[in-house]
C-alpha positions in Angstrom: -117.8 7.8 -76.3 -114.9 5.9 -74.6 -111.7 5.6 -76.6 -108.7 3.5 -75.5 -105.4 5.3 -74.8 -103.9 3.9 -78.0 -106.8 5.2 -80.2 -106.7 8.6 -78.5 -103.0 8.9 -79.3 -103.7 8.0 -83.0 -106.6 10.3 -83.3 -104.6 13.2 -81.7 -101.9 12.7 -84.3 -104.4 12.7 -87.1 -106.0 15.9 -85.7 -102.7 17.7 -85.3 -101.1 16.6 -88.6 -104.2 16.8 -90.8 -107.0 18.6 -89.1 -105.2 21.6 -87.6 -103.6 22.7 -90.9 -107.0 22.5 -92.6 -108.5 24.5 -89.7 -105.8 27.2 -90.1 -106.6 27.5 -93.8 -110.3 27.7 -93.1 -109.8 30.4 -90.4 -107.5 32.5 -92.6 -110.0 32.2 -95.5 -112.8 33.3 -93.2 -110.8 36.4 -92.2 -110.0 37.1 -95.8 -113.7 36.8 -96.7 -114.7 39.1 -93.9 -112.1 41.7 -94.8 -111.3 41.4 -98.5 -109.6 44.9 -98.7 -106.3 45.0 -96.8 -106.9 48.7 -96.1 -110.1 48.0 -94.3 -108.7 45.5 -91.7 -109.5 46.1 -88.0 -106.8 47.4 -85.7 -104.0 44.9 -84.8 -105.4 44.2 -81.3 -108.8 43.4 -82.7 -107.2 41.1 -85.3 -105.2 39.4 -82.5 -108.5 38.8 -80.6 -110.2 37.4 -83.6 -107.4 35.0 -84.4 -107.0 33.9 -80.7 -110.8 33.3 -80.6 -110.8 31.3 -83.8 -107.7 29.5 -82.6 -109.4 28.3 -79.4 -112.6 27.2 -81.1 -111.1 23.8 -82.1 -109.8 23.0 -78.6 -113.0 22.7 -76.6 -114.8 20.1 -78.7 -111.7 17.9 -79.0 -110.4 18.3 -75.4 -111.5 14.7 -74.5 -109.2 13.2 -77.1 -106.1 15.1 -76.0 -106.6 14.6 -72.3 -104.0 12.2 -70.9 -102.3 11.4 -74.2 -98.9 12.5 -73.0 -99.0 10.2 -70.0 -98.3 6.5 -69.7 -100.9 4.0 -70.8 -103.1 3.4 -67.7 -104.0 -0.1 -69.0 -100.4 -1.3 -69.3 
């Protein structure tokens, strides 16, 4: 799928302004579902690893959209 530079900029804004907050809510909901009792949470370093892992999951499938967005339009 080939997107123009302008459409990649627009999609990246939509993803960052709409998709990322939804993704954060889903990630926190998953953690709350896995560990409903606050006294049964894993150690802080394990929690950090879980959140970093969940936080990186969205990056790899959407990397092609964000690649080169901050640079000048190559078609201009």
